[in-house]
N, C-alpha and C positions, 0 to 999 in steps of 0.2 A: 844172283850171280855174284861171285866172290871179287875181290880187288884183284886176285891172281889169274883171273879171267878175261881181264883188260886185254883186247887185241891191241897188238902193237902198231904203231905208224903206219899206215898204208901209203904205198907211192901215189902221188898225181900222176895226171897225165901231161899237163902242162904247168905243176906246180910242184913244189917240194914233197908234199904230203896230201893226200886224198881220203875221201869219205868213200870207203868201198860198199860193195854190194853185201858183203859178208856180214860188216858192221852195222849196217841198215836193216839187215834182216832180223837184228835183234830188238829192234824196235817194240816195245810193249806197253800198253798203260798200266801202271801199278799205283797204289795208294801215294807212294812218294814222288808221283809225277804227276797227279791228274788233279786238277783245279775243282773245287765244288761249283755248283751251278750259280751262275749271275742273276741278279735282277736289276731291272730299271732302278736309279737312285730315286731318293725322295725329291732331291733337288738338283737342277744341271746350272752351274755358272755360265754356261754357254749357249741358252736354249735358240737362240736364232741361228746358230750356224751346225752342221755335221763336225765333228773333231775326231780326227783319227791319228796316223802317226804323229807321235810327240817326242820332244827331246830337250834336254836342259843346256842353258847357257852355261858353259865350263870355262875354266882357267886354263892355260896351258897343260898345267900338270893334271889335267883330268878331273879336279875337284869342282864341284859345283859352285859356281859363282854367287855372290851376294854383294850389292850394290845398295849401300845405306841400309841395310836389314832386308833387302827385298832380293827374291830370286826369280828368276825366269823360266819359263817354258815358251816353247814353240810348237806348233802344230799345224798338220794339213786340215783345212776346213773348206766348206761348201755352203751355201746357202739350205737351211734345214727344210725346205721343200723340193730340193733337187733329190730326184730318185737316186738311192744310194749306188746303184752300179754305174750312174753318170757322174758322180763326184770326181773321179779322177781327171775328168774333162775340163774341169773348171777349178782345180784345186788351187787355193790361196794359203800362203802361209801366215798365220797370226799369231800375236804372243799375248801372254797371259803373266802375270805378276802375283807374288804373294809373299808374306811375311813368315808364314808358319807352316806351308807346305799343305794346308786343308781348305783354306779360304783362298780362292783364285779370282781375281778381278781382269775381265777383258780389256787388253788394251789396243786392239785393232790389228788391220794389214801392218806386215812390216815394211813392206816396199812401196814407193810410191807408184801410182797408177800407170802402166804402160812403161816403165822403165826396166823391169825385170827381164831376163833373158829367156825365151822361150814362150809358148802359147800359155803355159800353164806351169807350174812348179811343183816339184814332189820332194820327198824327205831328202834331209840331211842332216848337219851338226852345226853347231854355232859356238864360236870361239870370243871370251871375252879377254882382249889382250892386254900387255903388260902396260901398253900406253893408253888404256882406257878406251879403245876402238872396239867395235864388235865386226865381226866376219862371219857371215852366214853362208856356208856351204850349202849348195842346193841341187835337184837335178832339173837342169833345163827340158822341159818335154814339149817336144814339136817346136816350132818357130813363130817368134812374134807375129802376128796380124795375117796367120797363114789363113786360108780362105777353109780348107778342109784340116780337119784336125789330122794330124801324124803323131806317131808314137817313137820318133827320133828323141835319143837320149844322149846328153852331155853332161859333165860335170862342172859345175859353173861356181861363182861366189858374187855376195856381194859384199863389198869391204868397205870400210870407213865409217860405219854408222856409229851413233853414240848413244849414252845412257843420260837422262835427266832424272834425277831422283830426290825425293826429299821425303819428311815424315809421311805426307798424304797421299805419295803414289809414285808412280815410273811413268816414264816414256821414252820409247825408242825412236830416234830421231834419225833422219838421214844428212845428206844424200849418201845414198850408197854407189859407189863403182862397181858395175857389174862386168865381169869377164869369164869367159870359156876358159876352164883349166886344163881339162882334160876331154878327149874324145877317142872313142876305141881305135886301137892301130891296125887292127886285123891281123896281128901276129901273137902277142900276148892275148889280145882281148879282142873278142869277135864282134864283127861291125853287123850292123843290120841287115845289109845286103848278104853277109855270109850264113846268117842265122837258118837253122831247120827245124828250130824247136817251136813249141808252142807259144811261148814266150820269148821276147828279147829282153836282155836286162844290160844297163850300164848306167848305175844310178846309185843312190844312197851313199853319198861321201861322209865319211867320219874322220874327223880331224884326231889324230893320237900321237902323244909325245911319248916316246919310250924313256922310261925312268931308267933303264940300265944303261942305254947309249946316249941319250938326249937327242937323239935323231928325231924329226919331226916327219910324221907321214899323215898320208891319206888312205883309209879302207876303202872299198868301195865294192858294190855287187856287179858280178860280170857272168860273162860266157866265154869260156875255154874254145877257140877254133880246133874242131875235130875233123881232119881230112877223111873224105869218104874211103873207107877199105881200110882205115887206120887199125891197127891191131889192139883194140881196146874194147872192152864191155863185149868180150866174146864174137867182135866183129860183126854184132847186130845193130844195124843201122837204125832201129826202132829206140834202141838204148842210147845209141851215141847222140842221139838228138838232144838227150838229157845232159846238159852239160855245164851246169852252175859253176861259179868259182868265187873267190872273194881274192879282190885284187889288191895290188898294194903300189902307191906312188910315192916317192920321198921328195923333200925339199932340201936342195945342198945347201940352201943359206938359212932356212928356218922361216923365211918369208911365206907366207900363208898363200901368196899368189903365184909362187915358184915352186913346179913339180914335175918331176921324171918319173916315168914308168919303172917298176920293178916287176919280176916275176910273180904271179899270184902265190899266196899263202897257201891257198887249198883249193882243190876244186872236187867236183862231185861228177865227174863224167861217167856216164852208166847208170847214176842213181838219183840225181834231182836236177832240175833245170833251175831252180831259183833258190838262192842264198840270200835273203833280204836282210838289209839293214845290220850288216856286220859293225859288231862292236867288241871292245876288249875291256876284260877286267883283269889287272894283274895283282897278285896277291903272293907275297913271301917268294919274290923271283920267276913265278909261274904264269904263264899268260893262258887267259880264259878267253877264248873265241867263241860269241855268239851269234846265231842267224837265226831268223824265222822263215819258216817254209810252210807250203801247203800239201795237204792231202793228194791233190791232184796234179802236183808237181813232180812227183815220184815217179821214176822210170816203170815199165811194165813189170809185173811179178813182185815189186815192192810195194809193201801196205805201211804208210806212215800217216802221220795226222797233222793238221794244222797245229804247231807247236814251236816251242823256242828248242833249238837244238845247240848242242855246245862241245867244244874240242879245248884240248889243253897242250900245252907245250912249254919248254924250258927257256924259249926265245919267241919274240914276236914272228920270226920269220919262220917257225917250225922246227921240226915235224911235228905235227899236231897228231893226237890219238882223241877218240870220242868220249866224251865224259858218259860214265855211267855204261861202257862198254858197246853202246849203239849210239850216243848223241842225244838221244831224247833226255830234256831235261823237264820241262814244262808243257803239258797238253790240257785242251779242253776234255770234259767229261764224256762218255760215249754218246749219252743222250741230249747234250748240247756241244756238238761238236764244231761249230763255228762261232762260239758265243764271244770269244776275245781272239784278239790278233796283234801282231806288229808288236813284240814285246820288245823291253829295253832293259837291261839288266846292271844293276850297280850296287856298288858297296855303302852300306850304312849301318853303324852301331854293331860290327862283327856279324851282321847278315848280308846276303845277297836278295836286294829288293829287285822285282821284276814289275814295270810298269806295261801297261797294253792300252788298246782301245775296245770298248764294248762293241761288239759287231753284230750279228745276227743270232737273233734268241727267237724261241717259241715258233721253232719252222715245224713241230709236229712230224718230222722225220723227212721233210724235204731235203733234197740235196740242194748245194749252193747253186747249180745251173737251173734249178727250178724258180729259184727268187724271181727271176725277170720275168716270168709267166704269169706271175701275181698280178692283180690290180695296183695301181700305184699307191692307194692309201694304204694298202695290205705291206705292200714292200717297205713303206714309210714306217709303219706300226712295228714291222719285226726288226728293224734297224736301230741299234742302239744310239750309234753316231757321237759317243761322248766318251771321256776317259774311264777306264774301268778300274775295280778295285784292284789295289797293288799287291801282289804276293809276296811272301816271305819266305825266303829258302835258305837252308843250312849249306855252306859249300865246304867240303871236306875233302881236300886233295882233287882225285878223280871222280867223287861223287857230290850227288846233290839230293837234297830231300826236301819235301814240301814241307812249312812250319804252321803257316796260316795266312790269312789276308789282313787288309785294311780296308778302309772305305774307298769308293769312288773319288778320283781326284785327289787322294792323300797321297804325297809325295814328300816323304821326309828326308831332310837332308840337314848340313851342319850341325848344330847343338841339339836337335830334335830327339826327344826321346821316343822309342817304341813302346806300346803299350805291351803288357806281360802276354804270354801265350795263355792259353785256355790251361794247359798242364800245369803251368806257375799258379794260376790263381786256384785252381784245386788243391795243390799241394799245401800253400798257404791258408786255406780256409777263407778266401775272398768270396768264393762262390757259395751259393744256397744262402738261407736266411731271409731277410727282408729285403725289399728293394732288387728287380732283376735286371737293371740297366747295364751291369757290367757283362752278365751271361748274354745278353744279345749282342754286345759289342764283340765279343770274342767267340765267336759261334764255331770256329772250325782251327783243327790244329791236328797235328799226328804227334803222337809222342815220340 
């Protein structure tokens, strides 16, 4: 597809722009968007827990925070003996810290036991503010001390944490003050009671300060209310139930605990039910909006993948058009379609780096719904439950292209250098000859 074939921004149903069926029909695996097969790491810095959705501690301008030379990531975790399909029912946010983005130390749970909101906490984002405080935005799932698990979702914050750091290590300390920030209003954002879809979503808050306007925002995953009989998705109720959106809230004061709703910036009515973990990378005045989504959350007659999808606009509020013509940025190979998930893109050293977690592998053709029928020990054997290799992409206007990969848990930031790509090593004669260590390190790249 040439650049001239880019589809124009499509109108949304409840948003300024949408992801249309015509655009999603262009989704196709190619060498430029398909990751190599991933294998388990030789060593895991967190062997006692499953690790999945992961995000950095960032400053207000979006840069990755460093405190006395340490950087911090947060992850959803569960005990390593928990069946993979049950991990969301017991999810706890833990933190890890590193000086070089390669060797990570486990810091333990973020919140004091019993103080966080919800019966468990799902993904979000983290702000290291100008006064040295930490605000952790998260999804409060269910209700504290509920007898039976519910999947009610609200956007919450734990504010007021601090970091104690020295040359020997880092500790995140409370107390945190917990508060519900946003709950679905039923107008812009569908409530659980309104939901007709397979999965209800109101979660994944992402703190973002717009460099162009200075405004402070939260992006989040939601669903757009679609009244029955609405003139959308060809009037097909089966399609209308697929109504994922990327929501927006703004702080009138810049206070990370003070938010008001705006209209969603993108929706996918008739296309996809889940636009997970929305986040933005701004480059040269253009806003690149990224979301993760699943094969099974696409509407009938559409064939998508578990993948990272992206859109681009000239302002945060849009209108957005899909990257690469279809929205597909990075996906798993056809013979390992569920190997990684929950991608997070960020800029570093002129490239777009994409982290994720190592999900299900060695399924031998089994579908994702088949995993739960396996014996418990087989479910655990086939679940990675750790940070996946970081992928390296080129971002050029409306186009992305896969360049190569780094190791599991390798999350460069700050002044970290990136290793040369395979093509660079071949060109300057550093491959071949004696000693094959570099050959093994740079095993994957597209020219």
